[in-house]
C-alpha positions as a printed Julia matrix, in Angstrom:
179×3 Matrix{Float64}:
 -31.26   -81.14  22.13
 -34.14   -83.38  21.4
 -31.92   -86.25  19.94
 -29.84   -85.99  23.19
 -32.88   -86.78  25.3
 -33.49   -89.86  23.35
 -29.85   -91.24  23.18
 -28.66   -90.06  26.61
 -31.94   -91.13  28.2
 -31.53   -94.72  26.82
 -27.78   -95.14  27.4
 -26.23   -96.07  30.93
 -23.65   -94.1   32.77
 -21.03   -96.55  31.81
 -21.9    -96.08  28.13
 -21.39   -92.22  28.5
 -18.18   -92.77  30.02
 -17.04   -95.08  27.23
 -18.09   -92.49  24.52
 -16.16   -89.78  26.22
 -13.05   -92.06  26.59
 -13.04   -93.24  22.98
 -14.23   -89.93  21.38
 -11.87   -87.25  20.15
 -12.3    -83.65  20.85
 -12.75   -81.44  17.86
 -12.88   -77.76  17.96
 -14.26   -75.86  15.05
 -14.57   -72.13  14.31
 -17.77   -70.48  12.87
 -18.83   -71.56   9.28
 -16.78   -74.77   9.18
 -18.22   -77.91   7.5
 -18.8    -80.93   9.65
 -20.66   -83.09   6.97
 -21.03   -82.26   3.37
 -23.99   -83.52   1.24
 -22.83   -86.4   -0.96
 -19.47   -87.06   0.74
 -19.3    -90.36   2.77
 -18.51   -89.84   6.42
 -17.06   -92.21   8.99
 -17.7    -90.35  12.2
 -20.45   -89.7   14.57
 -20.34   -86.29  16.2
 -21.95   -85.34  19.55
 -22.3    -81.62  19.89
 -20.61   -80.55  23.31
 -20.75   -76.75  22.86
 -22.06   -74.42  20.17
 -24.51   -74.31  17.37
 -24.71   -76.21  13.99
 -27.03   -75.7   11.01
 -28.29   -78.47   8.84
 -29.03   -77.47   5.18
 -30.15   -78.85   1.9
 -28.46   -78.19  -1.5
 -28.9    -74.45  -2.27
 -28.46   -73.71   1.54
 -32.07   -74.18   2.59
 -31.86   -74.6    6.41
 -33.73   -77.58   7.87
 -32.55   -77.65  11.34
 -30.28   -75.98  14.16
 -28.48   -78.24  16.52
 -27.02   -77.57  19.87
 -25.45   -79.26  22.84
 -26.37   -83.0   23.16
 -27.43   -83.29  19.47
 -25.75   -85.91  17.39
 -25.01   -85.96  13.62
 -23.7    -88.69  11.41
 -26.02   -91.26  12.87
 -27.6    -92.26   9.52
 -24.26   -92.78   7.95
 -23.52   -95.14  10.87
 -26.56   -97.24  10.0
 -26.31   -97.18   6.45
 -23.29   -96.33   4.23
 -24.96   -94.12   1.89
 -23.47   -90.49   1.72
 -25.38   -87.84   3.56
 -28.2    -85.85   1.76
 -27.51   -82.78   3.93
 -24.62   -80.51   4.83
 -23.9    -79.76   8.45
 -22.0    -76.41   9.24
 -20.96   -74.83  12.38
 -23.05   -71.59  13.12
 -20.76   -70.68  16.11
 -17.46   -71.74  17.6
 -18.09   -75.59  18.45
 -16.69   -78.26  20.53
 -17.67   -81.7   19.24
 -16.91   -85.29  20.39
 -16.04   -87.18  17.35
 -16.48   -91.04  17.49
 -15.24   -93.11  14.59
 -17.96   -95.29  13.09
 -15.76   -98.41  13.01
 -14.92   -98.0   16.79
 -18.53   -97.65  17.61
 -19.62  -100.54  15.47
 -17.05  -102.89  16.89
 -18.33  -101.94  20.56
 -21.96  -102.43  19.41
 -21.16  -105.9   18.01
 -19.3   -106.97  21.17
 -21.55  -105.26  23.76
 -25.15  -106.54  23.12
 -26.45  -104.43  25.95
 -25.06  -101.21  24.62
 -26.24  -102.14  21.14
 -29.71  -102.89  22.33
 -29.9    -99.41  24.04
 -28.24   -97.49  21.2
 -30.32   -98.95  18.48
 -33.51   -98.52  20.49
 -32.7    -94.84  20.92
 -31.87   -94.23  17.4
 -35.19   -95.96  16.33
 -37.07   -93.71  18.7
 -35.68   -90.31  17.46
 -35.62   -91.33  13.92
 -39.32   -92.09  14.43
 -39.78   -88.76  16.05
 -38.05   -87.16  13.01
 -40.2    -88.85  10.57
 -43.4    -87.8   12.43
 -42.24   -84.23  12.51
 -41.44   -84.32   8.75
 -44.94   -85.83   8.06
 -46.48   -83.2   10.11
 -44.66   -80.4    8.42
 -45.74   -81.62   5.14
 -49.32   -81.5    6.14
 -50.16   -85.06   6.43
 -52.04   -86.3    9.5
 -52.79   -82.79  10.76
 -56.01   -81.64  12.09
 -58.73   -81.27   9.49
 -56.83   -83.58   7.0
 -59.32   -86.39   7.41
 -56.74   -88.62   8.86
 -58.58   -89.17  12.12
 -59.86   -87.07  14.94
 -56.68   -87.21  16.79
 -54.2    -87.18  14.0
 -50.46   -86.85  14.86
 -49.31   -85.47  18.09
 -47.81   -81.87  18.22
 -44.14   -82.28  16.77
 -42.79   -80.4   19.9
 -44.48   -82.9   22.27
 -42.2    -85.37  23.94
 -43.32   -88.98  24.22
 -43.98   -89.92  27.84
 -41.21   -92.61  27.94
 -38.73   -89.72  26.9
 -40.32   -87.41  29.56
 -39.64   -90.18  32.21
 -35.92   -89.87  31.22
 -35.48   -86.2   30.55
 -33.84   -85.42  34.05
 -31.5    -88.51  33.77
 -30.55   -87.47  30.14
 -29.83   -83.82  31.31
 -27.52   -85.09  33.97
 -25.74   -87.48  31.53
 -25.26   -84.72  29.09
 -23.84   -82.32  31.78
 -21.47   -85.11  32.95
 -20.41   -85.89  29.39
 -19.69   -82.26  28.76
 -17.59   -82.06  31.79
 -15.51   -85.16  30.78
 -15.08   -83.93  27.27
 -14.04   -80.43  28.29
 -11.33   -81.55  30.65
């Protein structure tokens, strides 16, 4: 859900309508692969309903995702195959957006591009901070400064300002996709 706050908080209402319009509904049952490690993907997925699990090779779980979360964003930015596998944990409804269609619109629409890429930068930064924190770097007592890193569950104040707006946009997006 945290990614949704970054993305949907940055985008405008018209951007959300565009995504819902060009995206394709994808309904999957439990234990269905969405992304496979090492296999090139050409789609960005927004979780509308259900739960997904992100795993490393060998099945080590890294994260659980739910409504509003996005997967396939890293392959949108760089063409390398994903390093993780994403599988449905329950019945899921996803909004599938072709990378090519999204890239074309991002090139054509500079405003959307600025909002979209800023949102990606913010949540990828948040993901990196969380990873560094889990690895023990920058934690209290590590000698990296008295303040060290913020709690990985703490939201940035810019995001907090947009939480309500992002939640409302997610609700409207879900309504558009479920119709």
